[in-house]
VOVOTOR-400395 format. One record per residue (C-alpha): residue number from 1; residue in three letters; chain; x, y, z. Coordinates in steps of 0.2 Angstrom, whole numbers, plus 2048, in hexadecimal, padded with zeros to 3 digits. Layout:
# VOVOTOR-400395
+-----+---------+--------+-----+-----+-----+
: num : residuo : cadena :  xx :  yy :  zz :
+-----+---------+--------+-----+-----+-----+
: NUM :     ALA :      A :   X :   Y :   Z :
...
+-----+---------+--------+-----+-----+-----+
***
This chain:
# VOVOTOR-400395
+-----+---------+--------+-----+-----+-----+
: num : residuo : cadena :  xx :  yy :  zz :
+-----+---------+--------+-----+-----+-----+
:   1 :     UNK :      A : 5F9 : 76B : 645 :
:   2 :     UNK :      A : 5F3 : 771 : 62F :
:   3 :     UNK :      A : 5F6 : 764 : 625 :
:   4 :     UNK :      A : 604 : 76C : 617 :
:   5 :     UNK :      A : 605 : 76C : 604 :
:   6 :     UNK :      A : 60C : 75C : 601 :
:   7 :     UNK :      A : 607 : 753 : 613 :
:   8 :     UNK :      A : 5F6 : 754 : 60B :
:   9 :     UNK :      A : 5F7 : 74D : 5FA :
:  10 :     UNK :      A : 5FB : 761 : 5F1 :
:  11 :     UNK :      A : 609 : 764 : 5E5 :
:  12 :     UNK :      A : 608 : 776 : 5E3 :
:  13 :     UNK :      A : 61B : 776 : 5DA :
:  14 :     UNK :      A : 61A : 776 : 5C7 :
:  15 :     UNK :      A : 620 : 766 : 5C0 :
:  16 :     UNK :      A : 631 : 767 : 5B8 :
:  17 :     UNK :      A : 629 : 75E : 5A9 :
:  18 :     UNK :      A : 61E : 76B : 5A8 :
:  19 :     UNK :      A : 62A : 77D : 5AC :
:  20 :     UNK :      A : 634 : 770 : 59E :
:  21 :     UNK :      A : 629 : 776 : 590 :
:  22 :     UNK :      A : 622 : 789 : 595 :
:  23 :     UNK :      A : 629 : 797 : 58F :
:  24 :     UNK :      A : 633 : 79E : 599 :
:  25 :     UNK :      A : 635 : 7B3 : 59D :
:  26 :     UNK :      A : 646 : 7B8 : 5A8 :
:  27 :     UNK :      A : 63E : 7C7 : 5B1 :
:  28 :     UNK :      A : 62B : 7C9 : 5B4 :
:  29 :     UNK :      A : 629 : 7DB : 5A9 :
:  30 :     UNK :      A : 62D : 7CF : 599 :
:  31 :     UNK :      A : 61F : 7C0 : 5A1 :
:  32 :     UNK :      A : 613 : 7CD : 5A4 :
:  33 :     UNK :      A : 615 : 7D4 : 590 :
:  34 :     UNK :      A : 612 : 7C5 : 58A :
:  35 :     UNK :      A : 600 : 7C7 : 593 :
:  36 :     UNK :      A : 5FC : 7D5 : 58B :
:  37 :     UNK :      A : 5FE : 7CD : 57B :
:  38 :     UNK :      A : 5F2 : 7BE : 57E :
:  39 :     UNK :      A : 5E4 : 7BB : 576 :
:  40 :     UNK :      A : 5DE : 7B2 : 584 :
:  41 :     UNK :      A : 5E1 : 7B6 : 599 :
:  42 :     UNK :      A : 5F0 : 7AC : 5A0 :
:  43 :     UNK :      A : 5FA : 7B2 : 5AF :
:  44 :     UNK :      A : 60D : 7B3 : 5B4 :
:  45 :     UNK :      A : 615 : 7AA : 5C1 :
:  46 :     UNK :      A : 627 : 7A9 : 5C7 :
:  47 :     UNK :      A : 62D : 794 : 5C6 :
:  48 :     UNK :      A : 633 : 78F : 5D5 :
:  49 :     UNK :      A : 63C : 780 : 5CA :
:  50 :     UNK :      A : 648 : 78D : 5BD :
:  51 :     UNK :      A : 645 : 7A0 : 5C7 :
:  52 :     UNK :      A : 641 : 7A4 : 5B8 :
:  53 :     UNK :      A : 62B : 7A9 : 5B3 :
:  54 :     UNK :      A : 61D : 79F : 5A9 :
:  55 :     UNK :      A : 60D : 7A6 : 5A3 :
:  56 :     UNK :      A : 5FA : 799 : 5A5 :
:  57 :     UNK :      A : 5EB : 79D : 5A5 :
:  58 :     UNK :      A : 5E9 : 794 : 5B5 :
:  59 :     UNK :      A : 5DC : 79E : 5C0 :
:  60 :     UNK :      A : 5D6 : 791 : 5CC :
:  61 :     UNK :      A : 5D6 : 796 : 5DD :
:  62 :     UNK :      A : 5DD : 7A9 : 5D8 :
:  63 :     UNK :      A : 5D5 : 7B7 : 5DC :
:  64 :     UNK :      A : 5D2 : 7C1 : 5C9 :
:  65 :     UNK :      A : 5CF : 7D4 : 5D0 :
:  66 :     UNK :      A : 5BD : 7DD : 5CD :
:  67 :     UNK :      A : 5BE : 7EC : 5BF :
:  68 :     UNK :      A : 5BC : 7FA : 5C9 :
:  69 :     UNK :      A : 5B0 : 806 : 5C3 :
:  70 :     UNK :      A : 5AE : 81A : 5C3 :
+-----+---------+--------+-----+-----+-----+
***
């Protein structure tokens, strides 16, 4: 049986202290608008703590689609 993330010592949940410090966006559209205005690469995610959206610059283990060339 494969180890689940919690038994492997990896916590995939957002820490409550981190959630409290981050800007919150009520919906995905607001978060995407903030991503579009940013000067650095950001992605949005739904927070499992507050149920709203946050932004992160972390891209580790996240596939970023390659640009399509005509």
